[in-house]
Each structure stands twice: as structure tokens, then as C-alpha cells.
C-alpha positions as CSV (number, residue, x, y, z in Angstrom):
1,M,53.8,-36.3,-8.7
2,G,50.7,-38.5,-9.0
3,S,50.7,-42.3,-8.9
4,S,49.8,-42.4,-12.6
5,S,52.9,-40.5,-13.5
6,W,55.1,-42.8,-11.5
7,V,53.5,-45.8,-13.2
8,A,54.2,-44.2,-16.5
9,I,57.9,-43.7,-15.6
10,L,58.2,-47.3,-14.3
11,L,56.6,-48.7,-17.5
12,F,58.9,-46.6,-19.6
13,S,61.9,-47.8,-17.6
14,L,60.8,-51.4,-17.9
15,T,60.2,-51.0,-21.6
16,L,63.8,-49.9,-22.0
17,L,65.0,-52.7,-19.7
18,C,63.1,-55.4,-21.6
19,S,63.4,-53.9,-25.1
20,C,65.9,-56.6,-26.2
21,F,63.4,-59.4,-25.6
22,A,59.9,-58.0,-24.6
23,T,57.3,-57.1,-27.1
24,E,54.7,-55.8,-24.7
25,V,54.6,-54.1,-21.2
26,T,51.3,-53.2,-19.6
27,Y,49.6,-53.3,-16.2
28,D,46.4,-53.6,-14.3
29,A,45.4,-53.1,-10.7
30,S,47.2,-56.2,-9.5
31,A,50.4,-56.5,-11.5
32,L,52.8,-55.5,-14.2
33,I,52.4,-57.6,-17.3
34,I,55.4,-58.3,-19.4
35,N,54.9,-60.4,-22.6
36,G,51.6,-61.5,-21.2
37,E,53.2,-62.8,-18.0
38,R,52.0,-61.2,-14.7
39,R,55.1,-60.1,-12.8
40,L,56.2,-58.6,-9.5
41,I,59.1,-56.3,-10.2
42,F,61.5,-55.4,-7.3
43,S,63.5,-52.3,-8.0
44,G,66.3,-50.9,-5.9
45,A,68.5,-47.8,-6.0
46,V,72.3,-47.9,-6.5
47,H,73.9,-44.6,-5.7
48,Y,76.5,-44.8,-8.4
49,P,78.1,-41.3,-7.7
50,R,79.0,-42.7,-4.3
51,S,81.1,-45.5,-5.8
52,T,83.8,-45.7,-8.4
53,V,83.3,-47.2,-11.8
54,E,85.4,-50.1,-10.8
55,M,83.0,-50.9,-8.0
56,W,79.8,-50.9,-10.2
57,P,79.9,-54.5,-11.6
58,D,80.2,-56.0,-8.1
59,I,77.5,-53.7,-6.7
60,I,75.1,-54.5,-9.5
61,Q,75.8,-58.2,-9.3
62,K,75.1,-58.1,-5.5
63,A,71.8,-56.3,-6.3
64,K,70.9,-59.0,-8.7
65,D,71.9,-61.8,-6.3
66,G,69.8,-60.0,-3.7
67,G,66.7,-60.5,-5.9
68,L,66.4,-57.1,-7.6
69,D,64.9,-57.2,-11.1
70,A,65.5,-53.7,-12.2
71,I,68.7,-52.7,-10.8
72,E,65.6,-53.5,-1.5
73,S,63.4,-55.8,-0.2
74,Y,64.1,-58.5,2.3
75,L,60.9,-60.2,1.3
76,H,61.6,-60.7,-2.4
77,A,62.5,-64.4,-2.5
78,A,59.6,-65.4,-0.3
79,I,57.0,-63.3,-2.2
80,K,58.3,-64.4,-5.6
81,L,57.2,-67.9,-4.6
82,G,53.6,-66.6,-4.7
83,E,54.0,-64.3,-7.7
84,K,51.3,-65.9,-9.9
85,I,48.8,-66.2,-7.1
86,L,49.4,-62.7,-5.7
87,T,48.9,-61.1,-9.1
88,S,45.8,-63.0,-10.2
89,G,44.1,-64.3,-7.0
90,T,41.5,-62.9,-4.7
91,R,42.2,-61.8,-1.1
92,T,40.4,-62.6,2.1
93,D,41.3,-61.6,5.7
94,K,40.5,-63.5,8.9
95,D,40.9,-62.2,12.4
96,L,42.4,-65.1,14.5
97,G,42.4,-63.1,17.7
98,N,45.3,-61.9,19.9
99,S,46.1,-59.3,17.2
100,V,46.8,-61.9,14.6
101,T,45.3,-61.8,11.1
102,L,45.4,-64.5,8.4
103,T,45.5,-63.0,4.9
104,T,44.9,-65.6,2.1
105,Y,45.2,-65.2,-1.7
106,T,43.5,-67.8,-3.8
107,N,43.5,-68.1,-7.6
108,A,41.0,-69.7,-9.9
109,A,42.8,-73.1,-9.7
110,G,42.5,-73.1,-5.9
111,A,46.2,-72.5,-5.3
112,R,46.8,-70.5,-2.1
113,F,49.4,-68.1,-0.7
114,C,49.1,-66.7,2.9
115,F,50.4,-64.1,5.3
116,L,50.2,-64.2,9.2
117,S,50.5,-60.8,10.7
118,N,50.9,-60.1,14.4
119,V,50.4,-56.4,15.2
120,D,50.9,-56.8,19.0
121,S,54.0,-54.8,19.8
122,S,55.0,-56.8,22.8
123,N,53.7,-60.4,22.7
124,G,54.3,-63.2,20.2
125,A,51.5,-65.6,19.2
126,N,51.2,-69.3,18.8
127,V,48.8,-69.9,15.8
128,D,47.1,-73.3,15.0
129,L,45.9,-73.4,11.4
130,Q,44.8,-77.0,11.9
131,N,45.6,-79.0,8.7
132,D,48.0,-76.2,7.6
133,G,50.2,-76.4,10.6
134,K,51.2,-74.6,13.8
135,Y,53.3,-71.4,13.8
136,F,54.9,-69.0,16.2
137,V,54.6,-65.4,15.0
138,P,56.8,-63.0,17.0
139,A,55.4,-59.6,18.1
140,W,55.1,-57.0,15.4
141,S,56.0,-59.4,12.5
142,V,54.7,-61.0,9.4
143,T,55.0,-64.6,8.4
144,V,54.9,-65.7,4.7
145,L,53.3,-69.1,4.1
146,D,53.9,-70.8,0.7
147,G,50.8,-72.8,-0.1
148,C,49.4,-71.5,3.2
149,N,51.1,-74.5,5.0
150,K,54.9,-73.9,4.8
151,E,56.7,-71.0,6.6
152,V,59.2,-69.5,4.2
153,Y,59.9,-66.2,5.9
154,N,59.2,-64.1,9.0
155,T,60.2,-60.5,9.3
156,A,61.4,-60.9,12.9
157,K,63.4,-64.1,12.2
158,V,65.8,-62.6,9.7
159,N,69.0,-64.6,9.8
160,S,71.8,-62.3,8.8
161,Q,75.2,-61.5,10.3
162,T,75.8,-58.2,12.0
163,S,79.3,-57.0,11.6
164,V,80.7,-54.3,13.9
165,M,83.5,-52.6,12.0
166,V,86.6,-51.1,13.6
167,K,89.1,-48.6,12.3
168,K,92.8,-49.0,12.6
169,S,95.3,-46.2,12.2
170,D,98.0,-46.5,9.6
171,D,101.5,-45.5,10.9
172,A,102.7,-44.5,7.4
173,S,100.1,-41.7,7.2
174,A,99.4,-40.9,10.9
175,K,101.0,-37.4,10.8
176,L,100.4,-35.3,7.8
177,T,102.5,-32.2,6.8
178,W,100.3,-29.5,5.5
179,A,100.7,-26.8,2.9
180,W,98.0,-24.1,2.6
181,T,96.7,-21.1,0.7
182,M,93.8,-18.8,1.3
183,E,90.9,-18.6,-1.2
184,K,91.5,-15.5,-3.3
185,K,88.6,-13.1,-3.0
186,K,89.8,-9.7,-4.3
187,D,87.3,-9.7,-7.2
188,T,84.3,-10.5,-5.1
189,M,85.3,-8.2,-2.3
190,L,85.2,-5.4,-4.9
191,G,81.8,-6.5,-6.2
192,R,83.0,-7.8,-9.5
193,G,80.9,-10.5,-11.1
194,S,80.0,-11.9,-14.5
195,L,76.3,-11.2,-14.4
196,K,74.2,-8.3,-13.2
197,A,70.5,-8.0,-12.3
198,H,68.1,-5.8,-10.3
199,E,66.9,-8.8,-8.4
200,L,67.9,-11.7,-6.2
201,L,68.4,-14.7,-8.5
202,E,67.8,-18.3,-7.8
203,Q,71.1,-20.2,-7.1
204,K,70.6,-23.4,-9.0
205,E,69.6,-21.6,-12.2
206,I,72.8,-19.6,-12.1
207,T,75.3,-22.2,-10.9
208,F,73.8,-24.9,-13.1
209,D,75.4,-27.5,-10.8
210,A,78.9,-26.2,-11.6
211,S,79.6,-25.3,-8.0
212,D,78.0,-25.3,-4.5
213,Y,78.8,-21.6,-4.3
214,L,77.2,-18.4,-5.6
215,W,78.4,-14.9,-4.8
216,Y,75.8,-12.0,-4.5
217,M,77.4,-8.6,-4.5
218,T,76.0,-5.0,-4.3
219,S,76.9,-1.6,-3.0
220,V,75.1,1.0,-0.9
221,D,75.9,4.7,-0.4
222,I,75.7,5.9,3.2
223,N,75.4,9.6,4.0
224,D,74.3,9.6,7.7
225,T,76.7,7.4,9.8
226,S,74.8,8.3,12.9
227,I,72.1,5.9,11.7
228,W,74.1,3.3,9.8
229,S,77.6,3.1,11.5
230,N,76.4,0.1,13.6
231,A,73.7,-1.7,11.6
232,T,72.3,-5.1,11.3
233,L,72.5,-7.0,8.1
234,R,69.4,-9.2,7.7
235,V,69.1,-11.7,4.8
236,N,66.2,-14.1,4.2
237,T,67.6,-17.0,2.2
238,M,66.6,-20.5,1.1
239,G,69.9,-21.7,2.2
240,H,71.7,-23.7,3.0
241,T,74.7,-21.6,4.3
242,L,75.4,-17.9,4.1
243,H,78.6,-16.0,4.6
244,A,78.7,-12.2,4.5
245,Y,81.4,-9.6,4.0
246,V,81.0,-5.8,4.3
247,N,83.9,-3.7,3.0
248,R,86.1,-6.8,2.9
249,R,85.5,-7.5,6.5
250,Y,84.1,-10.9,7.3
251,A,80.8,-10.7,9.3
252,G,80.4,-14.4,9.8
253,Y,78.2,-17.3,8.6
254,Q,75.0,-18.9,9.5
255,F,73.2,-22.0,8.2
256,S,69.8,-23.7,8.1
257,Q,69.4,-26.4,10.7
258,W,67.3,-28.6,8.5
259,G,67.9,-27.3,5.0
260,N,64.9,-24.9,5.0
261,N,64.9,-21.2,4.6
262,F,66.4,-19.1,7.4
263,T,67.1,-15.5,8.3
264,Y,70.8,-14.4,8.6
265,E,71.4,-11.6,11.0
266,K,74.8,-10.1,11.9
267,Q,76.1,-6.8,13.2
268,V,78.0,-4.8,10.5
269,S,79.8,-1.5,10.4
270,L,79.1,0.9,7.6
271,K,81.2,3.9,6.6
272,K,80.3,7.2,5.0
273,G,80.2,6.8,1.2
274,T,80.1,3.6,-0.8
275,N,79.9,0.3,1.0
276,I,80.3,-3.0,-0.8
277,I,78.2,-5.9,0.5
278,T,79.3,-9.4,-0.6
279,L,77.3,-12.5,0.2
280,L,78.3,-16.1,-0.4
281,S,75.5,-18.6,-0.6
282,A,76.5,-22.3,-0.3
283,T,74.3,-25.3,-0.9
284,V,74.8,-28.6,0.9
285,G,73.3,-31.0,-1.6
286,L,70.0,-30.6,-3.2
287,A,66.6,-32.4,-2.6
288,N,66.1,-35.4,-4.9
289,Y,62.7,-36.7,-3.6
290,G,59.4,-35.3,-2.4
291,I,56.6,-33.4,-4.1
292,R,58.0,-31.0,-6.7
293,F,61.5,-31.4,-5.3
294,D,62.9,-29.9,-8.5
295,K,61.1,-26.7,-7.9
296,I,62.6,-26.1,-4.4
297,K,64.5,-22.8,-4.6
298,T,68.0,-22.2,-3.2
299,G,70.0,-19.1,-2.5
300,L,68.4,-15.7,-2.0
301,A,65.6,-15.9,-4.6
302,G,62.3,-15.0,-3.0
303,G,63.9,-13.6,0.1
304,F,65.2,-10.1,1.0
305,V,68.4,-8.3,1.9
306,Q,68.0,-5.5,4.5
307,L,70.0,-3.1,6.6
308,I,68.5,-2.2,9.9
309,G,69.9,1.0,11.4
310,K,69.3,3.1,14.5
311,N,65.7,3.2,15.7
312,D,64.9,0.3,13.4
313,V,65.3,2.4,10.3
314,T,65.2,-0.1,7.4
315,M,66.9,0.0,4.0
316,D,65.8,-2.8,1.6
317,L,68.5,-3.8,-0.9
318,S,66.6,-6.6,-2.6
319,T,66.1,-4.6,-5.8
320,N,69.5,-3.1,-5.9
321,L,71.8,-3.8,-8.8
322,W,73.4,-7.1,-7.9
323,S,76.5,-8.7,-9.4
324,Y,76.9,-12.5,-9.5
325,K,79.8,-14.9,-9.7
326,V,79.6,-18.7,-9.8
327,G,82.0,-20.7,-7.7
328,L,85.3,-20.2,-6.0
329,N,88.6,-19.0,-7.5
330,G,90.2,-22.1,-6.1
331,E,87.7,-24.3,-7.9
332,R,88.4,-22.4,-11.1
333,K,92.1,-22.9,-10.8
334,R,91.5,-26.5,-9.8
335,L,93.6,-26.4,-6.6
336,Y,92.4,-29.9,-5.9
337,D,94.1,-31.2,-9.1
338,L,97.5,-32.9,-9.0
339,Q,98.9,-30.8,-11.9
340,P,100.7,-27.6,-10.9
341,R,98.7,-24.5,-11.6
342,I,100.2,-21.2,-13.0
343,G,99.9,-18.4,-10.4
344,V,99.2,-20.8,-7.5
345,S,101.6,-21.0,-4.6
346,W,101.2,-23.1,-1.6
347,N,102.6,-21.9,1.7
348,T,104.7,-24.6,3.5
349,N,105.1,-22.6,6.7
350,P,104.4,-25.2,9.5
351,S,102.4,-22.6,11.3
352,Y,99.3,-23.1,9.1
353,P,96.2,-21.1,9.8
354,I,93.7,-22.7,12.2
355,G,90.0,-21.7,12.4
356,K,90.3,-19.4,9.3
357,P,87.4,-19.6,6.8
358,M,88.0,-20.0,3.1
359,T,91.3,-21.9,3.5
360,W,92.8,-24.6,1.2
361,Y,95.0,-27.3,2.7
362,K,97.1,-29.9,1.0
363,A,99.1,-32.9,2.3
364,D,100.9,-35.9,0.8
365,F,100.4,-39.3,2.2
366,K,101.2,-43.0,1.5
367,A,98.4,-45.4,0.9
368,P,97.7,-47.7,3.9
369,S,99.0,-51.2,3.2
370,G,96.8,-54.2,2.6
371,T,93.4,-54.5,0.9
372,N,91.0,-53.4,3.6
373,P,88.8,-50.4,2.8
374,V,90.4,-47.0,3.5
375,V,88.8,-44.0,5.2
376,V,90.1,-40.5,6.1
377,D,89.2,-39.2,9.6
378,L,88.3,-35.5,9.2
379,Q,88.1,-34.9,13.0
380,G,88.7,-31.2,13.8
381,L,87.6,-29.8,10.5
382,G,84.6,-27.5,10.1
383,K,82.8,-27.7,6.8
384,G,84.0,-28.0,3.3
385,H,85.0,-30.4,0.5
386,A,87.8,-33.0,0.2
387,W,89.7,-34.5,-2.7
388,V,92.2,-37.4,-3.0
389,N,94.4,-37.4,-6.1
390,G,92.0,-35.0,-7.7
391,H,89.0,-37.2,-7.1
392,S,86.2,-35.8,-4.9
393,I,85.4,-37.8,-1.9
394,G,82.5,-35.5,-0.9
395,R,81.5,-32.6,1.2
396,Y,82.3,-32.8,5.0
397,W,80.8,-31.1,8.0
398,P,82.1,-32.8,11.2
399,S,81.6,-29.6,13.2
400,W,77.8,-30.1,13.0
401,I,77.2,-32.1,16.2
402,T,74.0,-34.1,16.5
403,S,71.7,-33.7,19.5
404,T,72.9,-35.2,22.8
405,N,69.3,-36.4,23.5
406,G,67.3,-39.3,22.1
407,C,69.8,-42.2,22.1
408,S,69.5,-45.4,24.1
409,D,71.7,-48.5,24.7
410,T,68.7,-50.6,23.8
411,C,66.8,-50.8,20.6
412,D,63.3,-52.3,19.9
413,Y,61.9,-51.8,16.5
414,R,58.5,-53.3,17.5
415,G,55.5,-51.0,17.5
416,K,54.6,-48.0,15.4
417,Y,57.5,-46.4,13.6
418,V,58.7,-43.0,14.6
419,K,61.9,-41.5,13.3
420,E,63.4,-41.2,16.8
421,K,63.4,-44.9,17.3
422,C,66.8,-46.6,17.9
423,N,68.8,-43.4,17.4
424,T,72.6,-43.7,17.8
425,N,75.6,-41.5,17.7
426,C,74.0,-38.7,19.8
427,G,76.4,-35.8,20.6
428,N,78.7,-36.7,17.7
429,P,79.2,-35.5,14.1
430,S,76.7,-37.1,11.7
431,Q,79.8,-38.2,9.7
432,R,83.5,-38.1,10.6
433,W,85.1,-40.8,8.4
434,Y,85.0,-40.6,4.6
435,H,85.6,-43.5,2.3
436,V,88.6,-43.3,0.0
437,P,88.2,-46.0,-2.8
438,R,91.5,-47.8,-3.3
439,S,91.1,-47.3,-7.0
440,F,91.8,-43.6,-6.2
441,L,95.1,-44.4,-4.6
442,N,98.6,-44.8,-5.9
443,N,101.2,-47.2,-4.6
444,D,103.6,-44.4,-3.7
445,K,102.6,-40.7,-3.2
446,N,99.0,-39.6,-2.8
447,T,97.6,-36.1,-2.2
448,L,94.7,-35.0,0.0
449,V,93.3,-31.5,-0.7
450,L,90.8,-29.8,1.6
451,F,88.7,-26.7,1.1
452,E,87.8,-25.5,4.6
453,E,84.8,-23.2,4.3
454,I,84.1,-22.1,7.9
455,G,87.4,-22.7,9.7
456,G,88.9,-25.8,11.2
457,N,92.1,-27.5,12.3
458,P,93.5,-30.3,10.1
459,Q,96.0,-31.4,12.8
460,N,94.2,-34.7,13.6
461,V,93.3,-35.7,10.1
462,S,94.5,-39.2,9.4
463,F,94.0,-42.2,7.2
464,Q,92.8,-45.5,8.6
465,T,91.6,-48.9,7.4
466,V,88.3,-50.6,8.2
467,T,88.1,-54.2,9.3
468,T,85.7,-56.5,11.2
469,G,85.9,-56.3,14.9
470,I,83.1,-58.4,16.2
471,I,80.4,-60.3,14.3
472,C,77.0,-61.4,15.7
473,A,74.1,-63.6,14.6
474,N,70.6,-64.1,16.0
475,V,69.2,-67.3,14.6
476,Y,65.9,-69.0,15.3
477,E,65.7,-72.8,15.7
478,G,65.6,-74.5,12.3
479,A,67.6,-71.8,10.5
480,Q,71.2,-71.8,9.5
481,L,73.9,-70.1,11.5
482,E,76.4,-68.4,9.2
483,L,79.4,-66.4,10.4
484,S,82.2,-65.0,8.3
485,C,85.2,-62.8,9.0
486,Q,86.7,-60.6,6.2
487,G,90.2,-60.0,4.9
488,G,91.6,-63.4,5.8
489,Q,90.8,-63.0,9.5
490,V,89.6,-66.0,11.5
491,I,87.3,-66.3,14.4
492,S,89.5,-66.1,17.5
493,Q,87.0,-65.9,20.4
494,I,83.4,-66.7,21.2
495,Q,82.4,-63.8,23.3
496,F,78.8,-64.8,23.8
497,S,76.7,-67.8,22.9
498,S,73.3,-68.7,24.2
499,F,70.7,-71.1,22.8
500,G,67.4,-70.5,24.6
501,N,65.7,-67.1,24.9
502,P,68.7,-64.7,25.0
503,Q,68.0,-60.9,25.3
504,G,69.7,-57.7,23.9
505,Q,71.5,-57.0,20.7
506,C,74.9,-57.3,19.2
507,G,77.4,-55.8,21.6
508,S,75.1,-56.2,24.6
509,F,73.7,-59.7,24.5
510,K,72.7,-61.3,27.8
511,K,71.3,-64.6,28.9
512,G,67.5,-65.1,29.1
513,S,65.5,-67.1,31.6
514,W,66.8,-70.4,30.2
515,E,69.6,-71.7,27.9
516,A,71.2,-74.9,26.8
517,T,74.2,-75.9,28.9
518,D,76.2,-76.6,25.7
519,S,75.6,-73.2,24.2
520,Q,79.2,-72.1,24.3
521,S,81.0,-75.3,23.6
522,V,79.0,-76.2,20.5
523,V,79.7,-72.9,18.8
524,Q,83.3,-72.9,19.9
525,A,83.9,-76.4,18.4
526,A,82.3,-75.3,15.1
527,C,83.9,-71.9,14.6
528,I,87.1,-71.2,16.5
529,G,90.1,-70.8,14.1
530,K,87.9,-70.7,11.0
531,Q,87.3,-67.8,8.6
532,T,83.7,-69.0,8.1
533,C,81.5,-71.4,10.0
534,G,77.9,-72.5,10.1
535,F,75.4,-75.2,11.1
536,T,71.7,-75.7,11.4
537,V,70.4,-74.5,14.8
538,T,68.4,-77.4,16.4
539,K,67.7,-78.6,19.9
540,E,69.6,-81.8,19.1
541,A,72.7,-79.8,18.2
542,F,72.8,-78.2,21.7
543,G,71.7,-81.4,23.6
544,V,68.3,-80.1,24.5
545,P,65.6,-82.8,24.9
546,I,62.7,-82.5,22.5
547,N,60.1,-81.9,25.3
548,A,62.3,-79.4,27.2
549,M,60.4,-76.4,25.8
550,N,56.9,-77.5,27.1
551,G,55.3,-74.5,28.7
552,I,57.8,-72.0,27.2
553,N,56.2,-69.5,24.8
554,G,57.8,-69.2,21.4
555,I,60.7,-71.1,19.8
556,A,64.3,-71.2,20.8
557,R,67.0,-69.2,19.2
558,L,70.7,-68.8,19.2
559,A,72.5,-65.5,19.9
560,V,76.2,-65.4,19.1
561,Q,78.9,-62.8,19.3
562,V,82.5,-63.6,18.2
563,A,85.7,-61.7,17.6
564,C,87.7,-61.9,14.4
């Protein structure tokens, strides 16, 4: 989509947003203009399907408090100060040397707004702007100067608390007792569908978002078993996952590593006479960004289905008569719903199936006590979908393990961005814990339902609460230290505190080449036993003489790590 199209969409959205009070919305090369006023509009995304209705007011309020106009930007408050100048002024750039550039916006009245940018990925820079002051610009950062003489923001000096969350098991729901039932597949194993076509149809167009699953079914007559008794089923699909059955026998599944098209290949056994081939295509979410994302195909459309026999004899089934069925029988019967369903029986035999594809599991549990957020640990499961009290909490895939390479104990965001920077969680599932909103939960009995698509073991599934373990802050001199525990907890221990030039990051801080001797005691006196604490970080607060930093590059900062 071209930039003009996006501008048109944004203008339309703003027109709706402002319709109650705005009479005109237009734009030029520099700004959006609302009622004749030149504006900078900061817009952010709220993923409302990932939160409950009860959570929306708080999320929207937080977005508004964070500076969004239209319902993510750390620079918003600082840049808003220069809104009028930035949207009507002229720009000049001046190279100050040492990889530092001064960018100045000036309007007709002579008002100025400036940026200092340091593109050196290793070294900070001391900048002397004469009458406009002296500034330290850390490596690979931008400083915002209101009036070109007052620092109001620097991207490397962001003062925000880092919270390391911990999960605590709840004894009341630690061990779950499972009932189970297999997904009924008799109709699809016999090739019975609700739609037929002599082509491979596009999945989204058929399912119409009613299900992640679409069945493709056809039959093939075999006369010469010497060629076809041991054949290869080859399917080119746009993904994302494909299961295959031949004559009711499961051939296995394969999936696309990155959501692109892939070729499924499995050995199958064909008999003399009519053979029924049943394919189940599953999507794992759909693209919602990128060029022509709505045109990206899913399922078998545009691909092929082939049988490869002895001596590479090939039979193309792509234009066979195909039958189609949308969704699972378990979905149609709403096995995830709390209401009993006619014709549905759950097996309560404690020897539940393990590693069996297309299995439904159900267990009752008691909600964890307290008010802390609740998660369910789906360790041991393969791939599927989970519901709590009939509410979907999302698809899961903990059996997909991330690469064991590319992670590091240290993280440095300076320098050119590459997606591999600061990777974490190598060798683990991309997601294992799934949020269960407390508004989904009852005070007494609750029910968890799982549809296990590829085969897993629910033995270790458990409910846990999430709370703050340790909290950290990294505050430059002159800024405010602010620490806060959640859920009524108080700060119980100062695990690390250093005012000087500390190194590392939260969880691995270490002392630098110098520090104030009162680093620990000052923070301890201000914070121990309190739920929240804070003070302005200055040399005087830590008993450091004013001239103590002569010859030291940069400004001092405080690194703190505490336990709640």
C-alpha cells in the first residue's frame, strides 16, 4: 500500500476521532492540521482481542497517560514541547565532529528546537554549545533540547523500572485430573464434506475465519499395486501445518518453519481399488501487516497433490474431485463449552492417551488465591488450542523449540539494528505460559479444555500466579529514582547499588571503575521496608564531592537491583 493510501486512512480515522469537535482535518508535508492547528499525532496499537473487555478501560487510560492521541513512542512528551516549531520551522544540520550532529528547527519568530545525535556505537561525546550549554550524549543516542538550551530527553538515559517477574505454583491446582475424548473423524476419513470442487481451494475463503482447520478429501483408484503399494504422498501447501491420512491411517504431520509455503512428503501405503486421501490443513494465525498481506494465500491453493510411485512414476491429484469440510467436529459440538453436549462422552480413565494427535482433554481446577495475574503452564503439550470456562486463551505450541544458538548473557543495543541482537530464551519454547484473565475465573470450580493437535502430555500442566521477583533501575545523575513493588509487597533487600559508572544490566550488574562509598547505604535507607521509594540522584545525595568527576568521561549514574 502506498504512502498516500496510508495518509488517507489516517485522515479518515482522525476525522472520525475528531468529528465531535473538529470541522476540518487536512495535512501538508510537515504536519497534520486539525481545525487550522498544526499537530503531531502519536498513535499506538492496543491488541484488544488479547485482553478482556474489563481490561480495556485501564489499558486505554494507560495509553492516554502515556501520551497517545489516537489510541508507542518514548519521545512523545519531549517532542510535543516542540510541536509548533517542528511542524512549521525550517531545518538545518551541523556536523560537530566525533560522530555528533546538531539538528536545529527554527520558525519565523526565531523560536528553536534542537536534537543532538551521536552515531558512534561505542563512545559517548561531551558537546559544548557555548551559550546554549554543555551536554553529554551517550553512544548511539539522541538528545532532545527544548529551546536548543535545555535537555528534556535522551534515548540512552531512559529512566524506567525493569521488573523481573517470577511465577509461583498454586497448591490448590498443582495436580489436575484429566478426562479425555478423541476428535471424531469418521466423516472425513470416508471423504464426506459439504463442498466439492475439481480444484484445490484457498483456505481462508472457505473457512471464513470460522476455524483454523480445513479438510481436503479425495479418492484415487489403484490397479497396479506393484507401482503404488509403497508410495510417497507429496503436497505443496501454503501452510501452515498439514496432517495426512490414507485409508484412515495417519501418515503424520509437517509444518512450515516460518509460515511460508512448504512441501509435505510422507511414505504411504496404497491398496488395490479405491483409496481415500484425507488432508487436514491448519493455520497458525494470519498475516496482518506487510505489502498485500490480505492477498497471502493459505492452504493448498496454488500448490499440488501428487503420489510418487516406483521408478518415480507420478500421479497428480490436484484436479481430482475434492470434498471440503470446515473445522473440527469437536469445535462444532463446542467441547470447550461448559454446558453438557448431547452425544459427547468424556473418558475418565486415569490412563489418558499421551502423544496421540487430535485429542481433547478436560480438567477442573480451583482459581489461585489472591489478586496476582494467573497463567497456565502448558509444558509438555505439543500444539493446539486452550479454553478456560469456555473462553479461548489462545493457540499453543510449546513443542516448537527455538534455536539453541544466538543468545548471550550480555546485551548492547548500540549500533546498527539487526534482528538477532539481544536474543533471549534460546533452546526453549517461544511461549510456555499463557495468561488467564481473572475475569474468566469463578470463585469455586473452573474448567480447562485443551485440543491437542499433534500429540502431547498434559501431566505437567499447572496454574501459577505471577508476581515481581526483583526490580531494577538505571538512573543518570539529575533524574529521579523510582522503584515500586506490586501486590502489596515491600522492598526487602538491596541486592546491588552503585553510583558511579556501573556496568551490566538487570540481573547481572557489576561495579565499574569507580563508585561512591555510600552507594548501598543511601538506597537502603530510602527504600528498605517500603512498597515504593524514590529520590533525585545527585552527587550530594551520595556524598560525592562536586569536583570528584574531573577527568572522568560522561556523567555519573546509579544502578540498583532490589528484591520485593
